[in-house]
C-alpha positions in Angstrom: -23.8 -23.8 -37.9 -25.9 -21.0 -36.3 -25.9 -23.1 -33.1 -22.1 -22.9 -33.0 -22.1 -19.2 -33.7 -24.6 -18.6 -30.8 -22.5 -20.8 -28.5 -19.4 -18.8 -29.5 -21.1 -15.5 -28.6 -22.3 -16.8 -25.3 -18.7 -17.9 -24.4 -17.3 -14.5 -25.5 -19.9 -12.6 -23.4 -19.3 -14.9 -20.4 -15.6 -14.3 -20.6 -16.0 -10.5 -21.0 -18.4 -10.4 -18.0 -15.9 -12.4 -16.0 -13.0 -10.1 -16.8 -15.1 -7.0 -16.1 -16.2 -8.5 -12.8 -12.6 -9.3 -11.8 -11.4 -5.9 -12.7 -14.1 -4.3 -10.5 -13.1 -6.5 -7.6 -9.4 -5.6 -8.0 -10.3 -1.9 -8.1 -12.1 -2.4 -4.8 -14.8 0.3 -5.4 -13.0 3.1 -3.5 -10.0 3.9 -1.5 -9.5 2.0 1.8 -10.4 3.8 5.0 -9.7 2.5 8.5 -10.6 4.0 11.9 -7.9 3.4 14.6 -8.7 3.8 18.2 -5.8 6.1 19.0 -5.0 9.9 18.9 -3.6 11.3 15.6 -0.2 11.8 17.2 0.2 8.1 18.0 -1.0 7.0 14.5 1.3 9.6 12.9 4.3 8.3 14.9 3.7 4.9 13.3 2.7 6.1 9.9 5.5 8.6 9.2 8.5 7.2 11.0 10.9 5.1 8.9 11.6 2.7 11.7 8.0 1.6 11.9 7.5 1.1 8.1 8.7 -2.5 8.3 5.9 -3.3 10.9 3.0 -2.3 8.7 4.0 -1.6 5.1 4.2 -4.9 3.2 6.6 -3.4 0.6 9.2 -2.4 3.3 10.9 -5.4 4.9 13.1 -4.9 7.9 16.3 -4.4 5.9 15.2 -1.4 3.9 17.6 1.5 3.4 16.8 4.5 5.6 17.1 8.3 5.3 20.3 9.7 6.9 18.4 11.1 9.9 16.3 9.6 12.7 12.7 10.4 13.6 9.9 11.3 11.2 10.0 11.5 7.5 10.7 14.8 5.9 10.0 16.1 2.4 12.7 15.0 0.1 13.6 11.8 2.0 14.2 8.8 -0.3 13.2 5.3 0.8 14.3 2.3 -1.1 12.8 -1.1 -0.3 15.0 -3.9 -1.4 14.1 -5.1 -4.9 14.5 -8.7 -5.9 16.4 -8.1 -9.1 17.4 -4.4 -9.3 18.2 -2.3 -6.3 17.0 0.9 -8.0 13.8 -0.5 -9.4 11.5 1.0 -6.8 12.3 4.3 -5.2 9.8 6.2 -3.0 10.5 9.9 -2.4 8.5 11.8 0.2 6.9 14.8 -1.5 4.8 16.5 1.3 4.5 16.1 5.0 1.8 17.8 7.1 2.4 16.4 10.6 -0.6 14.4 11.9 -2.6 15.1 8.7 -0.9 14.1 5.4 2.0 12.1 4.0 2.5 12.1 0.2 5.1 10.0 -1.5 5.9 9.2 -5.1 7.4 6.1 -6.7 10.1 6.6 -9.3 11.6 4.1 -11.8 15.2 3.6 -10.9 17.6 6.1 -12.4 15.2 7.4 -15.1 13.6 9.9 -12.7 10.2 9.1 -14.2 7.5 9.5 -11.6 4.9 6.8 -11.8 2.7 6.4 -8.7 1.6 8.8 -5.9 0.5 7.5 -2.5 -1.4 9.8 -0.2 -2.0 8.8 3.4 -4.3 11.3 5.2 -5.4 11.4 8.8 -8.3 13.0 10.5 -9.5 12.8 14.1 -13.1 11.6 14.8 -13.8 11.6 18.5 -11.3 9.3 20.2 -10.2 7.7 17.0 -8.2 8.6 13.9 -9.4 7.9 10.4 -6.7 7.0 7.9 -7.4 7.2 4.2 -4.9 5.9 1.6 -5.0 6.5 -2.1 -2.9 5.6 -5.1 -2.8 7.3 -8.4 -0.8 7.7 -11.5 1.5 10.8 -11.6 3.2 11.2 -14.9 1.0 12.4 -17.8 2.8 10.0 -20.1 1.6 7.0 -18.0 -2.0 8.1 -17.4 -3.2 6.8 -20.8 -1.3 3.5 -20.4 -3.7 0.6 -19.7 -0.8 -1.4 -18.3 0.0 1.3 -15.7 -3.6 1.6 -14.7 -3.7 -2.2 -14.3 -0.5 -2.0 -12.1 -2.2 0.6 -9.9 -5.4 -1.4 -9.6 -3.4 -4.4 -8.6 -1.6 -2.4 -5.9 -4.8 -1.0 -4.3 -5.7 -4.1 -2.3 -2.3 -3.8 -0.7 -3.4 -0.5 0.7 -6.2 -2.2 2.6 -3.8 -4.8 3.9 -1.3 -2.2 5.0 -4.0 -0.1 6.8 -5.3 -3.3 8.6 -1.7 -4.0 9.7 -1.2 -0.4 10.9 -4.5 -0.7 12.9 -3.4 -4.0 14.5 0.0 -2.6 15.3 -1.3 0.5 17.1 -4.4 -1.0 18.8 -2.8 -4.3 19.9 0.8 -3.3 20.0 1.8 -6.2 17.8 4.3 -6.4 15.0 2.1 -8.1 12.4 4.6 -8.7 9.7 7.5 -10.3 11.6 6.0 -12.6 14.3 8.5 -15.0 15.7 7.9 -18.7 15.0 8.7 -21.4 17.4 10.5 -24.7 16.5 7.2 -26.5 16.0 6.3 -24.0 13.3 3.4 -22.5 15.2 2.7 -18.8 14.8 3.1 -16.4 17.7 -0.7 -16.2 18.1 -1.0 -19.9 19.0 1.8 -19.6 21.6 -0.2 -17.1 23.6 -3.4 -19.3 23.8 
């Protein structure tokens, strides 16, 4: 009998360690940072212009709704990526814009007006490159204690790294990394140029 109790504890400890390890990997250990070989003005033009969102942000496909003006984003602009089930499920509102330095936006739940997540994209020049740092955090004090919301944010963080890598490729290589054309033989655009 003691043998089975010992085996049960070993299994529980192994599962607990596995969950803890997976949570640490999802959290990523810190906010993603990328250095882009371009001046801050060029990086800002891609980062804070609604027309370029679809080329580097994975949550903004080409058919997103746009603000009622052209050019760079301004505080108060609302951007709604298309949701699969409910068009008002994910609304991003630009909170703060400091050209060539900072873009802050918050995600709201549909018509409730409840702020959930804040995304901060900050730029700083280092020599001939621009360093971009992106962070996500919970906004509303009612959701800060929620384990479920913390889990949602931790699951979204790896997407920040993907987005920054796409932004870097877009600027340094001049490629549209989300919407590459595919030829009739189903080869990617990369294989066509080789």
